[in-house]
Structures are given as C-alpha cells and as structure tokens.
BAFI-3210 file (N, C-alpha, C; in Angstrom, 3 decimals, decimal comma, padded with zeros to 6 digits):
// residues 190
n [1|2|3|4|5|6|7|8|9|10|11|12|13|14|15|16|17|18|19|20|21|22|23|24|25|26|27|28|29|30|31|32|33|34|35|36|37|38|39|40|41|42|43|44|45|46|47|48|49|50|51|52|53|54|55|56|57|58|59|60|61|62|63|64|65|66|67|68|69|70|71|72|73|74|75|76|77|78|79|80|81|82|83|84|85|86|87|88|89|90|91|92|93|94|95|96|97|98|99|100|101|102|103|104|105|106|107|108|109|110|111|112|113|114|115|116|117|118|119|120|121|122|123|124|125|126|127|128|129|130|131|132|133|134|135|136|137|138|139|140|141|142|143|144|145|146|147|148|149|150|151|152|153|154|155|156|157|158|159|160|161|162|163|164|165|166|167|168|169|170|171|172|173|174|175|176|177|178|179|180|181|182|183|184|185|186|187|188|189|190]
n.u [065,219|062,298|062,195|059,903|059,467|057,309|055,614|053,923|050,838|050,481|049,935|050,119|050,711|053,828|052,133|049,717|046,816|046,530|049,354|049,535|048,291|049,849|052,579|051,856|050,487|052,757|054,445|052,932|053,267|056,355|057,917|058,471|061,426|062,105|060,274|059,437|059,128|059,543|059,049|057,820|059,112|057,321|058,352|059,167|061,170|063,109|061,637|062,534|065,170|065,014|063,693|065,610|067,600|066,621|066,519|068,403|069,870|069,268|071,347|071,075|070,005|066,490|064,427|060,440|058,095|055,411|052,939|050,764|048,247|050,425|052,702|053,062|053,387|056,257|056,486|056,859|058,463|061,389|061,637|061,192|063,676|065,640|065,655|063,313|060,318|056,828|053,846|050,765|049,169|045,939|047,309|048,572|048,689|048,895|050,710|051,151|049,746|047,441|048,727|048,098|046,128|045,996|047,782|049,081|048,396|048,431|047,370|048,440|046,934|047,940|050,968|049,957|051,750|051,024|052,128|053,302|052,429|053,593|053,903|056,031|056,149|054,866|056,034|058,443|057,913|057,521|059,412|059,977|058,743|058,821|058,300|056,856|059,381|058,971|056,057|055,271|056,844|055,080|051,911|049,109|046,414|043,230|040,337|037,372|035,661|037,159|037,166|039,354|040,958|041,398|040,463|040,898|042,947|045,314|045,331|045,817|048,621|050,170|049,700|049,837|050,208|050,029|046,894|044,291|041,169|038,526|034,987|033,604|034,372|036,946|039,590|040,867|041,289|038,629|038,845|041,850|043,912|042,372|044,442|047,037|048,533|048,633|049,606|051,822|053,203|053,654|055,017|057,260|057,934|060,624]
n.v [-083,528|-085,610|-088,943|-090,474|-093,879|-095,994|-098,526|-101,109|-103,631|-106,750|-108,076|-105,987|-102,711|-099,836|-098,549|-098,569|-097,130|-095,639|-095,470|-093,769|-091,620|-090,812|-089,978|-087,556|-086,036|-085,670|-084,234|-082,185|-081,243|-079,872|-081,977|-083,863|-085,373|-086,656|-088,815|-092,392|-095,132|-098,496|-100,990|-104,146|-107,089|-110,042|-113,000|-113,307|-113,609|-111,937|-109,449|-108,681|-108,608|-106,035|-104,461|-103,601|-102,724|-100,154|-098,976|-098,992|-096,805|-094,670|-093,828|-093,520|-091,452|-090,115|-092,073|-092,441|-095,057|-095,586|-098,762|-100,923|-102,742|-105,650|-104,444|-103,336|-104,832|-105,624|-103,683|-103,059|-104,697|-103,947|-100,942|-102,170|-103,544|-101,697|-099,237|-095,822|-094,930|-095,912|-095,126|-097,758|-098,759|-100,496|-102,693|-105,876|-107,975|-110,254|-111,889|-114,956|-116,534|-115,399|-116,143|-119,294|-119,615|-117,911|-119,855|-121,032|-119,825|-116,368|-113,528|-110,816|-107,559|-105,499|-105,245|-107,701|-109,111|-112,558|-115,364|-117,913|-119,046|-120,578|-122,612|-122,527|-119,274|-118,600|-119,611|-117,942|-115,776|-115,814|-115,661|-113,128|-111,868|-109,883|-108,623|-106,169|-103,972|-100,749|-099,543|-096,613|-095,876|-096,441|-095,456|-096,949|-096,914|-098,071|-099,292|-100,943|-101,952|-103,463|-105,822|-108,105|-108,563|-108,775|-105,648|-106,257|-107,422|-106,545|-104,685|-105,974|-106,907|-104,246|-103,188|-100,465|-098,907|-095,648|-095,109|-095,184|-095,657|-095,820|-096,532|-098,160|-097,903|-099,567|-102,392|-101,024|-098,364|-096,006|-092,613|-091,951|-090,177|-087,352|-087,765|-087,958|-085,096|-085,684|-088,005|-086,888|-085,134|-086,762|-088,536|-086,306|-086,497|-087,069]
n.w [-039,149|-039,239|-040,817|-043,264|-043,091|-045,333|-044,483|-046,953|-047,106|-047,016|-050,472|-051,036|-052,611|-053,250|-054,244|-053,558|-052,033|-049,545|-049,069|-051,969|-051,017|-048,917|-050,231|-051,982|-049,413|-048,012|-050,163|-050,883|-048,405|-048,974|-047,779|-049,758|-049,795|-047,364|-047,590|-047,918|-049,726|-049,695|-052,172|-051,088|-050,923|-051,497|-050,108|-045,922|-044,819|-047,533|-048,090|-045,169|-045,734|-047,577|-046,560|-044,467|-046,119|-046,877|-044,827|-043,656|-046,095|-044,667|-043,456|-040,707|-039,355|-038,210|-038,277|-038,184|-038,727|-041,134|-041,064|-042,926|-042,212|-042,752|-042,827|-040,099|-038,363|-039,226|-039,381|-036,120|-035,997|-037,084|-035,402|-032,793|-033,007|-034,106|-033,703|-032,911|-034,063|-034,333|-036,560|-036,818|-038,743|-038,405|-037,747|-038,393|-035,512|-035,553|-037,795|-038,811|-038,093|-039,337|-042,153|-042,872|-043,830|-046,686|-047,484|-050,703|-054,918|-054,619|-055,926|-056,641|-056,885|-057,346|-058,478|-060,443|-059,900|-059,562|-056,712|-055,239|-051,564|-049,214|-046,197|-045,013|-045,220|-042,918|-040,757|-040,911|-040,777|-037,942|-036,942|-037,067|-034,866|-032,269|-028,428|-026,914|-026,308|-025,395|-025,356|-025,858|-027,781|-030,223|-032,023|-032,561|-035,086|-035,208|-036,351|-036,364|-037,672|-039,503|-042,124|-041,697|-040,047|-036,727|-034,550|-031,905|-031,315|-032,093|-029,985|-027,859|-028,349|-028,396|-025,559|-023,672|-025,573|-027,114|-028,485|-031,492|-031,938|-033,865|-034,677|-036,614|-040,582|-041,855|-043,263|-044,827|-043,393|-043,903|-044,111|-044,371|-044,941|-042,867|-041,286|-041,480|-040,923|-038,353|-037,818|-038,825|-036,825|-034,977|-035,493|-034,808|-032,785|-030,888]
ca.u [063,866|062,068|062,035|058,659|059,454|055,641|055,041|052,209|050,658|049,974|049,066|049,654|052,409|053,892|051,194|048,508|046,146|047,385|051,129|050,102|047,786|050,535|053,586|051,283|050,199|054,185|055,143|052,605|054,526|057,680|058,519|059,500|062,738|061,682|059,129|060,295|057,852|060,247|058,666|058,618|058,743|056,160|058,742|059,178|063,233|063,773|061,453|063,294|066,464|064,896|064,170|067,212|068,578|065,374|066,706|070,404|069,524|069,199|072,311|070,922|068,932|065,632|063,023|059,016|057,319|053,790|052,840|049,489|048,481|051,538|053,574|052,887|054,015|057,769|057,349|057,371|060,218|062,042|061,883|061,865|065,502|066,393|064,165|062,728|058,570|055,480|052,208|050,479|047,273|044,822|048,784|048,487|049,366|049,806|050,279|051,736|048,696|046,910|048,897|047,716|044,934|046,927|048,598|048,937|048,916|047,797|047,782|048,696|046,688|048,541|051,854|050,295|052,205|051,272|052,858|052,546|052,745|053,532|053,701|057,380|056,205|053,918|057,312|059,901|057,306|057,034|061,041|060,184|057,729|058,679|057,464|057,292|059,462|058,724|054,998|054,918|056,666|054,197|050,840|047,757|045,274|042,609|038,883|036,317|035,101|038,272|036,862|040,768|041,723|040,882|041,502|041,390|043,973|046,513|045,605|046,693|049,323|050,793|048,402|050,109|050,859|048,362|045,647|043,210|039,876|037,294|033,654|033,391|035,833|037,086|040,506|041,668|040,878|038,388|039,487|043,668|044,472|042,854|045,295|048,226|048,838|048,577|051,311|053,705|053,166|053,699|056,909|058,356|058,407|061,536]
ca.v [-083,309|-086,783|-089,350|-091,426|-094,784|-096,525|-100,073|-101,682|-104,514|-107,834|-108,058|-104,778|-102,369|-099,001|-097,768|-098,438|-095,938|-095,349|-095,120|-092,912|-090,638|-090,326|-089,325|-086,807|-085,608|-085,199|-083,916|-080,939|-079,889|-079,376|-083,031|-084,783|-086,297|-087,409|-090,132|-092,987|-096,110|-099,039|-102,139|-104,902|-108,278|-111,810|-113,667|-112,463|-113,290|-110,633|-108,107|-108,071|-107,786|-105,082|-103,010|-103,409|-101,874|-099,610|-098,783|-098,246|-095,760|-093,375|-093,691|-093,462|-090,602|-090,356|-092,647|-092,955|-096,073|-096,094|-099,780|-100,808|-104,006|-107,143|-103,390|-102,769|-106,140|-105,621|-101,487|-103,555|-105,312|-103,085|-100,515|-102,955|-104,527|-100,899|-097,670|-094,989|-094,919|-096,364|-095,793|-098,578|-098,908|-101,792|-103,607|-107,204|-108,651|-112,280|-112,884|-116,002|-117,393|-115,755|-116,661|-120,073|-119,757|-117,817|-120,593|-121,560|-119,386|-115,474|-112,973|-108,716|-106,636|-103,779|-105,476|-107,987|-111,011|-113,630|-114,886|-119,161|-118,769|-121,918|-123,218|-121,686|-117,764|-117,833|-120,048|-117,178|-114,209|-115,674|-115,115|-111,407|-111,459|-109,115|-108,422|-104,394|-102,977|-099,679|-099,060|-094,839|-095,757|-096,647|-094,876|-097,192|-096,435|-098,668|-099,659|-101,277|-102,623|-104,194|-107,341|-108,697|-108,273|-108,183|-104,992|-106,461|-108,105|-105,438|-103,767|-106,635|-106,855|-103,248|-102,888|-099,263|-097,366|-094,729|-095,660|-093,796|-096,691|-095,354|-097,063|-098,561|-098,308|-101,089|-102,736|-099,969|-097,636|-094,638|-091,471|-091,912|-088,784|-087,000|-088,606|-087,605|-084,449|-086,310|-088,949|-086,185|-083,766|-087,759|-088,697|-085,885|-086,669|-088,581]
ca.w [-039,776|-039,285|-042,049|-042,530|-044,268|-045,390|-045,466|-047,644|-046,398|-048,054|-051,273|-051,792|-053,017|-052,744|-055,786|-052,516|-051,948|-048,839|-049,859|-053,144|-050,762|-047,807|-050,689|-051,868|-048,693|-047,938|-051,497|-050,123|-047,512|-049,160|-047,257|-050,277|-049,063|-046,434|-046,982|-048,626|-049,359|-050,708|-052,599|-050,361|-051,196|-050,697|-049,255|-045,658|-045,374|-048,453|-046,970|-043,564|-046,263|-048,567|-045,215|-043,606|-047,036|-047,112|-043,683|-044,331|-047,427|-044,557|-042,856|-039,322|-039,863|-037,238|-038,714|-037,927|-039,884|-041,137|-041,171|-042,175|-041,890|-042,890|-043,069|-039,663|-038,425|-040,297|-038,624|-035,615|-035,990|-037,094|-034,111|-031,333|-033,450|-034,585|-032,911|-034,691|-033,570|-035,449|-036,502|-036,753|-039,150|-038,864|-037,686|-038,169|-034,565|-035,141|-038,890|-038,709|-037,494|-040,261|-043,536|-042,971|-044,542|-047,925|-048,279|-052,186|-054,749|-054,489|-056,956|-056,692|-057,931|-057,416|-059,576|-062,222|-059,653|-058,682|-055,988|-054,618|-050,600|-048,553|-045,009|-044,503|-045,213|-041,553|-039,692|-041,568|-039,604|-036,637|-036,608|-036,659|-033,956|-030,962|-027,408|-027,302|-025,428|-025,101|-026,409|-026,486|-029,619|-031,306|-032,560|-033,314|-035,222|-035,604|-036,846|-035,378|-038,669|-040,855|-042,066|-042,120|-039,070|-035,166|-033,936|-030,370|-031,158|-031,930|-028,785|-026,953|-028,428|-027,956|-024,950|-022,764|-026,164|-027,894|-029,451|-031,960|-031,564|-034,855|-034,784|-037,779|-041,315|-042,604|-043,854|-045,926|-043,119|-043,977|-044,200|-043,903|-044,773|-042,082|-039,984|-041,875|-040,700|-037,155|-037,810|-038,956|-035,457|-033,858|-036,490|-035,132|-030,774|-030,409]
c.u [063,872|062,082|060,705|058,969|058,275|055,815|054,259|052,416|050,880|049,586|049,353|050,852|052,508|052,553|049,206|048,198|046,470|048,907|051,264|049,546|048,749|051,953|052,869|050,869|051,759|054,266|053,328|052,763|055,502|058,541|058,888|060,763|062,860|060,625|059,553|059,292|058,582|059,164|058,836|057,561|058,074|057,558|059,327|060,852|063,359|062,948|062,318|063,809|066,117|064,924|064,656|067,819|067,964|066,238|068,260|071,073|070,015|070,036|071,858|070,109|067,454|064,776|061,415|058,241|055,777|053,062|051,512|049,381|049,031|052,233|053,668|053,446|055,629|057,376|058,284|058,919|061,377|062,546|062,443|063,666|066,604|066,367|063,769|061,506|057,924|054,317|051,742|048,790|046,665|045,942|047,764|049,397|049,658|049,829|050,681|050,532|047,542|046,838|048,496|046,383|045,006|047,728|048,337|048,771|047,763|048,198|047,710|048,493|046,906|049,673|051,401|051,016|051,723|052,106|052,305|053,094|052,186|053,762|054,765|057,268|055,670|055,002|058,764|059,389|057,325|058,378|060,685|059,466|058,803|058,200|057,753|058,188|059,491|057,239|054,386|055,763|056,112|052,513|050,015|046,588|044,394|040,931|038,232|035,983|035,572|037,830|037,887|040,826|040,740|040,722|041,955|043,209|045,894|046,641|046,198|047,981|050,665|050,002|050,325|050,761|049,286|047,781|044,541|041,859|038,749|036,094|034,078|034,524|035,433|039,069|041,393|041,703|040,625|038,841|040,706|043,733|044,065|043,589|046,655|048,745|049,386|049,556|052,390|054,222|054,201|054,883|057,998|058,750|059,587|062,542]
c.v [-085,228|-087,556|-090,755|-092,354|-095,790|-097,860|-100,737|-103,075|-105,950|-108,206|-106,948|-104,534|-100,888|-098,017|-098,008|-097,349|-094,514|-095,174|-094,206|-091,677|-090,078|-089,761|-088,189|-085,564|-085,359|-084,389|-082,221|-079,941|-080,606|-080,988|-084,288|-086,070|-086,778|-089,111|-091,103|-094,837|-097,822|-100,775|-103,791|-106,702|-109,036|-112,087|-112,723|-112,384|-112,473|-110,356|-108,050|-107,405|-106,450|-103,695|-102,851|-102,326|-100,745|-097,919|-097,644|-097,098|-094,435|-092,913|-093,433|-092,633|-091,181|-090,761|-093,181|-094,078|-095,403|-097,830|-099,863|-102,570|-105,151|-105,778|-103,189|-103,751|-105,475|-104,056|-102,200|-103,899|-104,701|-101,630|-101,116|-103,484|-102,923|-099,285|-097,689|-095,238|-095,331|-096,416|-096,877|-098,242|-100,278|-102,481|-105,050|-107,737|-110,209|-112,377|-114,507|-117,085|-117,261|-116,038|-118,111|-120,058|-118,766|-118,216|-121,629|-120,096|-117,241|-114,789|-111,375|-108,244|-106,135|-103,898|-106,332|-109,651|-111,979|-114,789|-116,921|-118,469|-120,534|-122,266|-121,892|-120,584|-117,604|-118,570|-118,716|-116,184|-114,462|-115,554|-113,624|-111,303|-110,941|-108,795|-106,895|-103,835|-101,326|-098,635|-097,600|-094,977|-096,186|-095,796|-096,119|-096,617|-097,664|-098,340|-100,460|-102,559|-102,992|-105,586|-108,223|-108,982|-108,009|-107,043|-105,099|-107,034|-107,255|-104,437|-104,606|-106,419|-105,757|-101,979|-101,186|-098,249|-097,143|-094,979|-094,875|-095,383|-095,538|-096,961|-097,361|-098,926|-099,611|-101,457|-102,125|-098,730|-096,093|-093,681|-091,367|-090,706|-087,749|-086,420|-087,699|-085,904|-084,666|-087,242|-088,516|-085,595|-085,750|-088,405|-087,787|-085,464|-087,322|-087,396]
c.w [-039,677|-040,628|-042,116|-043,644|-043,869|-045,672|-045,588|-046,420|-047,618|-049,120|-051,784|-052,660|-052,453|-054,063|-054,813|-052,382|-050,331|-049,042|-050,546|-051,674|-049,768|-048,775|-051,857|-050,660|-048,419|-049,113|-051,452|-049,433|-047,904|-048,990|-048,270|-050,414|-048,357|-046,366|-048,444|-048,644|-050,775|-051,095|-051,433|-050,912|-050,613|-049,345|-047,641|-045,163|-046,127|-048,018|-045,382|-044,078|-047,368|-047,388|-044,150|-044,267|-046,892|-046,236|-043,634|-044,659|-046,572|-043,525|-041,480|-038,847|-038,846|-038,100|-037,691|-039,079|-039,599|-041,503|-041,624|-042,254|-041,949|-042,074|-040,896|-038,335|-038,455|-039,355|-036,947|-035,148|-036,127|-036,337|-032,925|-031,646|-033,526|-034,311|-033,604|-033,320|-035,041|-035,392|-037,159|-037,601|-039,258|-038,561|-038,009|-037,212|-035,096|-036,860|-039,395|-038,539|-039,101|-041,803|-043,777|-044,258|-045,868|-048,615|-050,044|-052,707|-054,818|-055,348|-056,067|-057,626|-058,669|-058,680|-060,680|-061,445|-059,016|-057,768|-055,245|-052,888|-050,110|-047,063|-044,700|-044,216|-043,805|-041,023|-039,911|-040,788|-038,807|-036,193|-036,640|-035,634|-032,573|-030,294|-027,548|-026,282|-024,550|-025,960|-026,136|-027,451|-030,231|-030,877|-033,805|-034,250|-035,792|-036,078|-036,931|-036,699|-039,764|-040,542|-041,849|-040,738|-037,785|-034,748|-032,674|-030,247|-031,011|-030,592|-027,568|-026,553|-028,065|-026,447|-023,722|-024,616|-026,932|-028,661|-030,621|-032,278|-032,583|-034,858|-036,377|-039,138|-041,894|-042,888|-043,939|-044,548|-043,854|-043,693|-043,606|-044,255|-043,978|-041,218|-040,067|-041,183|-038,395|-036,431|-037,722|-037,739|-034,936|-034,611|-035,420|-033,184|-031,549|-028,924]
res [m|v|h|l|l|y|l|h|g|f|l|s|s|p|f|s|k|k|a|q|e|t|a|v|w|m|a|e|q|g|f|s|d|y|f|h|c|p|d|i|p|m|e|p|r|a|a|a|d|a|l|l|h|a|l|d|r|l|k|g|e|p|t|c|f|i|g|s|s|l|g|g|y|l|a|t|w|l|v|e|e|y|g|g|r|a|v|l|v|n|p|a|a|h|p|y|e|l|l|r|q|y|v|g|p|q|h|n|y|y|t|g|e|t|h|v|i|d|a|s|y|a|d|d|l|r|e|l|n|r|e|i|a|q|p|d|r|y|w|l|l|l|q|t|g|d|e|v|l|d|y|r|e|a|l|d|k|y|a|g|s|r|h|t|v|i|e|g|g|d|h|s|f|q|d|y|t|r|w|l|p|a|i|w|d|f|a|q|e|h]
***
C-alpha cells in the first residue's frame, strides 16, 4: 500500500485544517499507519533536510505526497528527485518570487512562533525548483478564487498533468474532504 506524506504550506503546520482532515479520513479508513505529516521548518534548507528524513523513514516504500501551497512546491522537488506521485492543492508554482513580499517577521498562528524571513529564503527555495519530467505523476486541485496564488501559474508549470479546476473557492481549498477518496485512489496508481 502507498504511504501518504502530507506537506503543509508556508506559515502552517501539521495542525492545519487540511492536514487534520486528511489524518481523520485516513484513520476512518483504517490507514493511519500509512499517513505521515511532518512539521516542516520555515527555513528552506532545514525544510529539505526534514523532508528527506521523513522520506528516509519510509525506507523506499511507495509514496504519494499531498502538497498544499508551498508544500506543493516541496512535493514537486521530492517527486522529481526521489520519485513517487503528488496531489498538489493550490500549489505555489514559483514561491521564491512571492516570498520577497514576506521579508521580515512572520507569525505562525498554529505554532505561536515568529520567524524572520530574509532574502536568502527566496534564493534557497529557488535551488529546490525542478522542471517537470513526468507530468503524469501529478494531479493539481485548483480553485480559481485562491486569493494568494494565481491558479494559472500552476497550470502553466504543470502543463500536461492531470488537473481539476474548480470555480470559486479560496486558498484554503474549500470542500477539501470531498476529494480525499479520489486522492487516495490517485495515490494507489503506480
């Protein structure tokens, strides 16, 4: 059976609504042992190290990533470097461009921590950018009402990938739980 590795977004945590909804759904299906949601550090290099550690703990088992926002960008790096599949939920296609507007102190309301973002974060994120070699490994779930990211940038970056574009919604991806059975089915295709 394939493991699901949920990657939360910027200023988020494993306690985010989608992460928790995914954990509950997996438990209801009896698949708790196949769900993993690491706490991803804010600093890009530390985030990459933490994700490699989480992946290493799965010891080569088949893995599908669910990446939300910045987590989608990180999931792409993992898929392109180490294999697997990914469901990208309102993913950040070019976060290194957006991050410049967040330079300075940023508060994570899930953890209570404040982090000071500097320009090097954008450079470090850019180092994780990868071209999409096999678009069929990805499924994009996009909502046009995303107030943070332009869904069309993701469509461009992941051209040729399976995608579902829903009119309206927002960055949090409304009605996410409705998609969990289909996400699980996609994860099992390998």
